[in-house]
Biopython code that builds the backbone (N, CA, C, O; Angstrom):
import numpy as np
from Bio.PDB.StructureBuilder import StructureBuilder

atoms = [
    (1, "MET", "N", (-109.564, 79.113, 44.093)),
    (1, "MET", "CA", (-109.625, 77.664, 44.116)),
    (1, "MET", "C", (-108.922, 77.144, 42.867)),
    (1, "MET", "O", (-109.218, 77.579, 41.753)),
    (2, "THR", "N", (-108.019, 76.240, 43.051)),
    (2, "THR", "CA", (-107.320, 75.604, 41.941)),
    (2, "THR", "C", (-107.784, 74.168, 41.836)),
    (2, "THR", "O", (-107.729, 73.415, 42.808)),
    (3, "LEU", "N", (-108.237, 73.794, 40.664)),
    (3, "LEU", "CA", (-108.722, 72.442, 40.426)),
    (3, "LEU", "C", (-107.719, 71.697, 39.558)),
    (3, "LEU", "O", (-107.376, 72.151, 38.466)),
    (4, "HIS", "N", (-107.258, 70.570, 40.037)),
    (4, "HIS", "CA", (-106.274, 69.767, 39.313)),
    (4, "HIS", "C", (-106.992, 68.709, 38.490)),
    (4, "HIS", "O", (-107.762, 67.903, 39.014)),
    (5, "VAL", "N", (-106.724, 68.729, 37.191)),
    (5, "VAL", "CA", (-107.330, 67.777, 36.264)),
    (5, "VAL", "C", (-106.337, 66.653, 36.003)),
    (5, "VAL", "O", (-105.191, 66.899, 35.627)),
    (6, "GLU", "N", (-106.780, 65.434, 36.202)),
    (6, "GLU", "CA", (-105.941, 64.261, 35.938)),
    (6, "GLU", "C", (-106.561, 63.461, 34.798)),
    (6, "GLU", "O", (-107.782, 63.401, 34.654)),
    (7, "PHE", "N", (-105.706, 62.854, 33.999)),
    (7, "PHE", "CA", (-106.153, 62.097, 32.838)),
    (7, "PHE", "C", (-105.723, 60.646, 32.918)),
    (7, "PHE", "O", (-104.717, 60.302, 33.538)),
    (8, "ASP", "N", (-106.505, 59.818, 32.281)),
    (8, "ASP", "CA", (-106.162, 58.417, 32.091)),
    (8, "ASP", "C", (-106.743, 58.024, 30.741)),
    (8, "ASP", "O", (-107.580, 58.737, 30.188)),
    (9, "ARG", "N", (-106.303, 56.905, 30.219)),
    (9, "ARG", "CA", (-106.806, 56.452, 28.933)),
    (9, "ARG", "C", (-107.247, 55.006, 29.038)),
    (9, "ARG", "O", (-106.507, 54.153, 29.526)),
    (10, "GLU", "N", (-108.449, 54.740, 28.580)),
    (10, "GLU", "CA", (-108.999, 53.386, 28.572)),
    (10, "GLU", "C", (-108.359, 52.571, 27.454)),
    (10, "GLU", "O", (-107.779, 53.130, 26.522)),
    (11, "GLU", "N", (-108.466, 51.259, 27.551)),
    (11, "GLU", "CA", (-107.916, 50.387, 26.510)),
    (11, "GLU", "C", (-108.584, 50.612, 25.163)),
    (11, "GLU", "O", (-107.971, 50.392, 24.118)),
    (12, "ASP", "N", (-109.850, 51.054, 25.184)),
    (12, "ASP", "CA", (-110.567, 51.288, 23.923)),
    (12, "ASP", "C", (-110.253, 52.656, 23.312)),
    (12, "ASP", "O", (-110.821, 53.015, 22.280)),
    (13, "GLY", "N", (-109.350, 53.425, 23.941)),
    (13, "GLY", "CA", (-108.914, 54.704, 23.396)),
    (13, "GLY", "C", (-109.595, 55.922, 23.986)),
    (13, "GLY", "O", (-109.143, 57.046, 23.772)),
    (14, "ARG", "N", (-110.677, 55.719, 24.725)),
    (14, "ARG", "CA", (-111.360, 56.868, 25.331)),
    (14, "ARG", "C", (-110.488, 57.480, 26.415)),
    (14, "ARG", "O", (-109.735, 56.783, 27.095)),
    (15, "TRP", "N", (-110.604, 58.795, 26.564)),
    (15, "TRP", "CA", (-109.889, 59.517, 27.609)),
    (15, "TRP", "C", (-110.807, 59.743, 28.797)),
    (15, "TRP", "O", (-112.004, 59.979, 28.631)),
    (16, "ILE", "N", (-110.245, 59.671, 29.988)),
    (16, "ILE", "CA", (-110.956, 59.975, 31.225)),
    (16, "ILE", "C", (-110.292, 61.206, 31.824)),
    (16, "ILE", "O", (-109.067, 61.277, 31.924)),
    (17, "ALA", "N", (-111.104, 62.169, 32.219)),
    (17, "ALA", "CA", (-110.595, 63.342, 32.935)),
    (17, "ALA", "C", (-111.328, 63.403, 34.267)),
    (17, "ALA", "O", (-112.540, 63.197, 34.330)),
    (18, "GLU", "N", (-110.580, 63.691, 35.337)),
    (18, "GLU", "CA", (-111.168, 63.706, 36.671)),
    (18, "GLU", "C", (-110.595, 64.853, 37.484)),
    (18, "GLU", "O", (-109.415, 65.185, 37.376)),
    (19, "ILE", "N", (-111.448, 65.447, 38.294)),
    (19, "ILE", "CA", (-111.020, 66.420, 39.297)),
    (19, "ILE", "C", (-111.337, 65.785, 40.636)),
    (19, "ILE", "O", (-112.481, 65.802, 41.089)),
    (20, "GLY", "N", (-110.322, 65.229, 41.262)),
    (20, "GLY", "CA", (-110.494, 64.450, 42.483)),
    (20, "GLY", "C", (-111.059, 65.227, 43.658)),
    (20, "GLY", "O", (-111.694, 64.643, 44.536)),
    (21, "SER", "N", (-110.838, 66.540, 43.689)),
    (21, "SER", "CA", (-111.317, 67.334, 44.814)),
    (21, "SER", "C", (-112.813, 67.651, 44.722)),
    (21, "SER", "O", (-113.395, 68.176, 45.671)),
    (22, "LEU", "N", (-113.432, 67.335, 43.585)),
    (22, "LEU", "CA", (-114.879, 67.514, 43.419)),
    (22, "LEU", "C", (-115.527, 66.144, 43.251)),
    (22, "LEU", "O", (-115.368, 65.496, 42.216)),
    (23, "SER", "N", (-116.233, 65.722, 44.240)),
    (23, "SER", "CA", (-116.871, 64.415, 44.207)),
    (23, "SER", "C", (-117.757, 64.275, 42.973)),
    (23, "SER", "O", (-118.602, 65.130, 42.705)),
    (24, "GLY", "N", (-117.558, 63.192, 42.227)),
    (24, "GLY", "CA", (-118.373, 62.910, 41.054)),
    (24, "GLY", "C", (-117.937, 63.618, 39.791)),
    (24, "GLY", "O", (-118.624, 63.530, 38.774)),
    (25, "CYS", "N", (-116.816, 64.318, 39.825)),
    (25, "CYS", "CA", (-116.365, 65.081, 38.658)),
    (25, "CYS", "C", (-115.405, 64.226, 37.831)),
    (25, "CYS", "O", (-114.186, 64.386, 37.899)),
    (26, "LEU", "N", (-115.982, 63.322, 37.055)),
    (26, "LEU", "CA", (-115.239, 62.402, 36.202)),
    (26, "LEU", "C", (-116.008, 62.277, 34.898)),
    (26, "LEU", "O", (-117.215, 62.037, 34.905)),
    (27, "VAL", "N", (-115.309, 62.439, 33.776)),
    (27, "VAL", "CA", (-115.960, 62.395, 32.465)),
    (27, "VAL", "C", (-115.096, 61.619, 31.479)),
    (27, "VAL", "O", (-113.917, 61.357, 31.719)),
    (28, "TYR", "N", (-115.718, 61.263, 30.368)),
    (28, "TYR", "CA", (-115.027, 60.631, 29.250)),
    (28, "TYR", "C", (-115.010, 61.583, 28.066)),
    (28, "TYR", "O", (-115.828, 62.498, 27.973)),
    (29, "GLY", "N", (-114.068, 61.353, 27.165)),
    (29, "GLY", "CA", (-114.017, 62.077, 25.904)),
    (29, "GLY", "C", (-113.327, 61.212, 24.868)),
    (29, "GLY", "O", (-112.533, 60.334, 25.205)),
    (30, "SER", "N", (-113.635, 61.466, 23.609)),
    (30, "SER", "CA", (-112.992, 60.685, 22.550)),
    (30, "SER", "C", (-111.555, 61.143, 22.315)),
    (30, "SER", "O", (-110.759, 60.422, 21.715)),
    (31, "SER", "N", (-111.225, 62.355, 22.795)),
    (31, "SER", "CA", (-109.854, 62.855, 22.747)),
    (31, "SER", "C", (-109.534, 63.485, 24.104)),
    (31, "SER", "O", (-110.425, 63.720, 24.921)),
    (32, "ARG", "N", (-108.258, 63.750, 24.324)),
    (32, "ARG", "CA", (-107.845, 64.394, 25.576)),
    (32, "ARG", "C", (-108.469, 65.782, 25.684)),
    (32, "ARG", "O", (-108.939, 66.177, 26.751)),
    (33, "ASP", "N", (-108.472, 66.517, 24.576)),
    (33, "ASP", "CA", (-109.054, 67.863, 24.582)),
    (33, "ASP", "C", (-110.547, 67.835, 24.883)),
    (33, "ASP", "O", (-111.051, 68.672, 25.631)),
    (34, "GLU", "N", (-111.253, 66.866, 24.297)),
    (34, "GLU", "CA", (-112.689, 66.747, 24.570)),
    (34, "GLU", "C", (-112.935, 66.413, 26.037)),
    (34, "GLU", "O", (-113.840, 66.970, 26.659)),
    (35, "ALA", "N", (-112.139, 65.512, 26.588)),
    (35, "ALA", "CA", (-112.287, 65.151, 28.000)),
    (35, "ALA", "C", (-112.021, 66.369, 28.888)),
    (35, "ALA", "O", (-112.714, 66.567, 29.886)),
    (36, "LEU", "N", (-111.028, 67.185, 28.535)),
    (36, "LEU", "CA", (-110.725, 68.386, 29.310)),
    (36, "LEU", "C", (-111.901, 69.365, 29.273)),
    (36, "LEU", "O", (-112.306, 69.884, 30.313)),
    (37, "LEU", "N", (-112.441, 69.617, 28.099)),
    (37, "LEU", "CA", (-113.597, 70.518, 27.994)),
    (37, "LEU", "C", (-114.777, 69.994, 28.803)),
    (37, "LEU", "O", (-115.459, 70.755, 29.489)),
    (38, "ASN", "N", (-115.008, 68.692, 28.717)),
    (38, "ASN", "CA", (-116.130, 68.090, 29.442)),
    (38, "ASN", "C", (-115.964, 68.198, 30.954)),
    (38, "ASN", "O", (-116.926, 68.493, 31.663)),
    (39, "VAL", "N", (-114.748, 67.962, 31.453)),
    (39, "VAL", "CA", (-114.533, 67.996, 32.903)),
    (39, "VAL", "C", (-114.583, 69.430, 33.427)),
    (39, "VAL", "O", (-115.063, 69.663, 34.536)),
    (40, "GLU", "N", (-114.098, 70.388, 32.648)),
    (40, "GLU", "CA", (-114.201, 71.783, 33.062)),
    (40, "GLU", "C", (-115.668, 72.215, 33.139)),
    (40, "GLU", "O", (-116.066, 72.897, 34.084)),
    (41, "ALA", "N", (-116.466, 71.821, 32.151)),
    (41, "ALA", "CA", (-117.891, 72.172, 32.149)),
    (41, "ALA", "C", (-118.610, 71.537, 33.336)),
    (41, "ALA", "O", (-119.428, 72.186, 33.988)),
    (42, "LEU", "N", (-118.306, 70.274, 33.616)),
    (42, "LEU", "CA", (-118.941, 69.598, 34.745)),
    (42, "LEU", "C", (-118.533, 70.247, 36.066)),
    (42, "LEU", "O", (-119.369, 70.429, 36.951)),
    (43, "ALA", "N", (-117.262, 70.594, 36.204)),
    (43, "ALA", "CA", (-116.790, 71.243, 37.430)),
    (43, "ALA", "C", (-117.537, 72.555, 37.662)),
    (43, "ALA", "O", (-117.944, 72.855, 38.785)),
    (44, "LEU", "N", (-117.712, 73.326, 36.607)),
    (44, "LEU", "CA", (-118.436, 74.590, 36.747)),
    (44, "LEU", "C", (-119.903, 74.361, 37.124)),
    (44, "LEU", "O", (-120.473, 75.133, 37.895)),
    (45, "ARG", "N", (-120.517, 73.298, 36.580)),
    (45, "ARG", "CA", (-121.898, 72.975, 36.956)),
    (45, "ARG", "C", (-121.987, 72.584, 38.432)),
    (45, "ARG", "O", (-122.909, 72.997, 39.135)),
    (46, "ILE", "N", (-121.030, 71.791, 38.892)),
    (46, "ILE", "CA", (-121.019, 71.371, 40.301)),
    (46, "ILE", "C", (-120.871, 72.588, 41.205)),
    (46, "ILE", "O", (-121.588, 72.717, 42.197)),
    (47, "LEU", "N", (-119.941, 73.484, 40.867)),
    (47, "LEU", "CA", (-119.718, 74.672, 41.692)),
    (47, "LEU", "C", (-120.913, 75.622, 41.636)),
    (47, "LEU", "O", (-121.258, 76.233, 42.647)),
    (48, "ALA", "N", (-121.546, 75.755, 40.477)),
    (48, "ALA", "CA", (-122.749, 76.595, 40.371)),
    (48, "ALA", "C", (-123.870, 76.041, 41.245)),
    (48, "ALA", "O", (-124.594, 76.800, 41.889)),
    (49, "ASP", "N", (-124.009, 74.724, 41.266)),
    (49, "ASP", "CA", (-125.020, 74.096, 42.108)),
    (49, "ASP", "C", (-124.751, 74.381, 43.584)),
    (49, "ASP", "O", (-125.676, 74.648, 44.351)),
    (50, "ARG", "N", (-123.479, 74.322, 43.975)),
    (50, "ARG", "CA", (-123.114, 74.640, 45.361)),
    (50, "ARG", "C", (-123.456, 76.092, 45.699)),
    (50, "ARG", "O", (-123.974, 76.379, 46.778)),
    (51, "LEU", "N", (-123.161, 77.003, 44.769)),
    (51, "LEU", "CA", (-123.482, 78.413, 44.995)),
    (51, "LEU", "C", (-124.987, 78.608, 45.148)),
    (51, "LEU", "O", (-125.433, 79.324, 46.044)),
    (52, "GLU", "N", (-125.766, 77.975, 44.279)),
    (52, "GLU", "CA", (-127.223, 78.118, 44.317)),
    (52, "GLU", "C", (-127.822, 77.608, 45.621)),
    (52, "GLU", "O", (-128.856, 78.101, 46.073)),
    (53, "HIS", "N", (-127.168, 76.619, 46.221)),
    (53, "HIS", "CA", (-127.686, 76.017, 47.449)),
    (53, "HIS", "C", (-126.969, 76.516, 48.704)),
    (53, "HIS", "O", (-127.165, 75.966, 49.788)),
    (54, "GLY", "N", (-126.144, 77.550, 48.564)),
    (54, "GLY", "CA", (-125.459, 78.126, 49.712)),
    (54, "GLY", "C", (-124.396, 77.226, 50.316)),
    (54, "GLY", "O", (-124.062, 77.363, 51.493)),
    (55, "GLU", "N", (-123.862, 76.304, 49.522)),
    (55, "GLU", "CA", (-122.866, 75.347, 50.026)),
    (55, "GLU", "C", (-121.437, 75.706, 49.619)),
    (55, "GLU", "O", (-120.497, 75.024, 50.027)),
    (56, "ALA", "N", (-121.255, 76.754, 48.829)),
    (56, "ALA", "CA", (-119.932, 77.100, 48.307)),
    (56, "ALA", "C", (-119.103, 77.835, 49.357)),
    (56, "ALA", "O", (-119.631, 78.604, 50.160)),
    (57, "ARG", "N", (-117.802, 77.585, 49.335)),
    (57, "ARG", "CA", (-116.852, 78.330, 50.158)),
    (57, "ARG", "C", (-116.477, 79.597, 49.402)),
    (57, "ARG", "O", (-116.608, 79.642, 48.179)),
    (58, "PRO", "N", (-116.016, 80.620, 50.101)),
    (58, "PRO", "CA", (-115.635, 81.877, 49.428)),
    (58, "PRO", "C", (-114.570, 81.702, 48.340)),
    (58, "PRO", "O", (-114.599, 82.413, 47.336)),
    (59, "ASP", "N", (-113.640, 80.773, 48.525)),
    (59, "ASP", "CA", (-112.572, 80.580, 47.527)),
    (59, "ASP", "C", (-113.070, 79.898, 46.258)),
    (59, "ASP", "O", (-112.333, 79.824, 45.275)),
    (60, "GLU", "N", (-114.297, 79.401, 46.257)),
    (60, "GLU", "CA", (-114.825, 78.738, 45.069)),
    (60, "GLU", "C", (-115.339, 79.738, 44.026)),
    (60, "GLU", "O", (-115.796, 79.330, 42.959)),
    (61, "ALA", "N", (-115.270, 81.023, 44.317)),
    (61, "ALA", "CA", (-115.688, 82.036, 43.356)),
    (61, "ALA", "C", (-114.565, 82.391, 42.388)),
    (61, "ALA", "O", (-114.821, 83.003, 41.351)),
    (62, "ASN", "N", (-113.329, 82.019, 42.705)),
    (62, "ASN", "CA", (-112.172, 82.274, 41.852)),
    (62, "ASN", "C", (-111.571, 80.925, 41.494)),
    (62, "ASN", "O", (-110.993, 80.260, 42.354)),
    (63, "ILE", "N", (-111.698, 80.509, 40.233)),
    (63, "ILE", "CA", (-111.357, 79.143, 39.841)),
    (63, "ILE", "C", (-110.250, 79.136, 38.807)),
    (63, "ILE", "O", (-110.270, 79.924, 37.862)),
    (64, "SER", "N", (-109.271, 78.235, 38.986)),
    (64, "SER", "CA", (-108.225, 77.983, 38.009)),
    (64, "SER", "C", (-108.156, 76.474, 37.781)),
    (64, "SER", "O", (-108.345, 75.689, 38.711)),
    (65, "PHE", "N", (-107.886, 76.079, 36.549)),
    (65, "PHE", "CA", (-107.711, 74.669, 36.234)),
    (65, "PHE", "C", (-106.242, 74.405, 35.959)),
    (65, "PHE", "O", (-105.617, 75.132, 35.188)),
    (66, "ILE", "N", (-105.681, 73.367, 36.582)),
    (66, "ILE", "CA", (-104.316, 72.928, 36.346)),
    (66, "ILE", "C", (-104.409, 71.579, 35.638)),
    (66, "ILE", "O", (-105.013, 70.642, 36.160)),
    (67, "VAL", "N", (-103.818, 71.483, 34.466)),
    (67, "VAL", "CA", (-103.901, 70.260, 33.664)),
    (67, "VAL", "C", (-102.628, 69.459, 33.844)),
    (67, "VAL", "O", (-101.526, 69.976, 33.656)),
    (68, "SER", "N", (-102.784, 68.185, 34.211)),
    (68, "SER", "CA", (-101.626, 67.310, 34.382)),
    (68, "SER", "C", (-101.121, 66.848, 33.031)),
    (68, "SER", "O", (-101.813, 66.974, 32.021)),
    (69, "ALA", "N", (-99.919, 66.314, 33.018)),
    (69, "ALA", "CA", (-99.335, 65.794, 31.793)),
    (69, "ALA", "C", (-100.145, 64.604, 31.281)),
    (69, "ALA", "O", (-100.828, 63.937, 32.059)),
    (70, "ALA", "N", (-100.074, 64.343, 30.017)),
    (70, "ALA", "CA", (-100.818, 63.244, 29.405)),
    (70, "ALA", "C", (-100.376, 61.909, 29.972)),
    (70, "ALA", "O", (-99.218, 61.732, 30.353)),
    (71, "ALA", "N", (-101.303, 60.980, 30.024)),
    (71, "ALA", "CA", (-101.012, 59.630, 30.521)),
    (71, "ALA", "C", (-100.244, 58.853, 29.486)),
    (71, "ALA", "O", (-99.903, 57.692, 29.712)),
]
sb = StructureBuilder()
sb.init_structure("model")
sb.init_model(0)
sb.init_chain("A")
sb.init_seg("    ")
for serial, (resi, resn, name, xyz) in enumerate(atoms, 1):
    if name == "N":
        sb.init_residue(resn, " ", resi, " ")
    sb.init_atom(name, np.array(xyz, "f"), 0.0, 1.0, " ", f" {name:<3s}", serial, name[0])
structure = sb.get_structure()
């Protein structure tokens, strides 16, 4: 499973990182790097929850993150 991370920046300087293929996987960070770490951690929590509840697909056991260019 490849997860694409997209970034945006708020007017107040905060960074937003989102993985559109995972519902609810959107986080803020004070820097782009912080937002990336936060979104990766949240994505792993979402996928772990799916595994625990028997909702995960077989391809969700092998995960790669693709980071888009800065906004």
